[in-house]
N, C-alpha and C positions, 0 to 999 in steps of 0.2 A: 504494498499499500504506500503509496505517495504521500508527502508530506501536502497538507496544505498551506500554501503561502499568501491565501486570502484572507484579509483582517475583518471579512464581514460577519465572520461567523468561528466560533471554539472549534478546534481542531476535535475531531472522536479522540485524537490517539493524544491527548495532552491529559496527563495525570498528574494529581495533586497530591502526594503524601497526605497521609491521615495522621501519622504519630514519627518522632525520630527520637529512639531511645538507646541507652547503652546495656546490652543483654550479653549473655556469656553463653556461646555457640560452640559447642565441642570443646570445651574449658578455653577456649578464648574469649576474651572481652570484644566484642563486635559492636560497630555503628549500627542500627538497625534502623532501616529508611522502610515505612510500612506503608504499602499502596492499598487502594481498595480492590475488594473482591472483583474478579473477573478472568475473563481469558484473555491470555496474553501470548498471541501467535508465536510461533517461531518464524525468523526472518523479518518480521513486524518493527517499525521503528516507532518509539513510544518518548515522548518528551516529559519526564520526570522531575516536577517543581519539588523540591525540599521545600515546603512551606511552615515547617517548625523551625525553633532554634534548636540548634546543637548542643546537647549535654555539657556543661562545663567540666564535667567529669573526663571527658573522652581526652585520651591522648594523640599526638599526632600521628602515631603508627598503628592505629586502633583500624583494623581493618572494615569495609564498610560492605553490608549486605541488604539485599532486599526480601521483604517478605509481604506476602498478599493475603489480604482480609485479615491481620492480626494472628496467623499462625506463625507461631515464632520455631514450632520444630521444625519446618521445611522452610530454608532460607535460601537464596540465590546469590552468590558472590557477585558483585560488582566489579567489573574489569574497564582498564583500558583498551585502546586500539590494539595494543600488544601483547592483550591476553594476561597482563600483569594486574593481582590484586589491587586494588584503591583503595588508599589509607584514607583517614579522617582529615589529613592537613589539606588535599585536595577538594574537600568538599566545602560549600558554604551554603547557609541557609537561606529562602529567599531567592534561589537560584534553579533555573531552568537547564536540565541536563538531556540531550538528545540521546539514545540509547537504542540498542539493537538487542531483541530477545534472540538469545540462541539455544537451542535445546541438544539432549542426547537423550541415550536410551536410558540413562539413570537420574536427568534433573536439567539443570541448565543455568546461565548465565545472564545477566544485563550488561551488555558492553555499552561502554560512554563512548560515542563518536566524535564528539566536540565539548568543549565549555568546561573541562579541567582546569584549577586552577594550577599556579606553577607547586610544585612540590620538589621538595629537597630530595635526592638521590641518596637515599638508603642502603645501597648495594655493598656491599661489603669490599674492603681492599681486594683481600685475595684469601684463599683456604689454603690449611684448617685456619678457624679462626683464633687469633692469638688471646690468650689468657691473660687476665688483668695483672698476673706478675710478671708475665712478659711484656707486657705493655710499659709497666712499670721500670722494668730492667733496662728496655728500649729509652725510654726517656731519659734514665739516670745517665747512661751512656751517652746519649745523646749532649745532654748538658756536661758532662766532664769535658767532652771534646770540643765544645763551642767556649768553654770556660779556657782550655788549654789553649787553644788557639788564640784568645785572646790575652794571654799572659807573654806571647812570644812575641817580642819586638823585633823590628828590622835593625839592622845595622846602619848607623849615622855613617854618611862620609864626611871625612875631615879633610 
């Protein structure tokens, strides 16, 4: 279904959220955007308006998901164009997000097509992940190297 760019009527695919809450899904805190009960077709575009305020207890790295009709037992991840999980830092209240519903044999996702805010890249620098002790040791080594390099003074010409 194509988008209605005519401003004379509301688009039937304009969906206004009914609630925005922080819930635990599978042991992970998740920002849950609830949309009205309905049938959301595979391959169809829907514009979702996040109408409520985002709870202040949400952290920037909290994943975002969609629930339908208040059912929090079945949630659908909100992903970006690259199919990476959208986190709370990229979502704003009172904002419209163009999404595409993608289904599989076992579930589905809402893929954001555009409109996401700039979000920091929280990718790890490398694998394996450095432990806190390793990071502290690396920082101490770097500190000693920089203080040593400052202590060495070049010879003065006479």
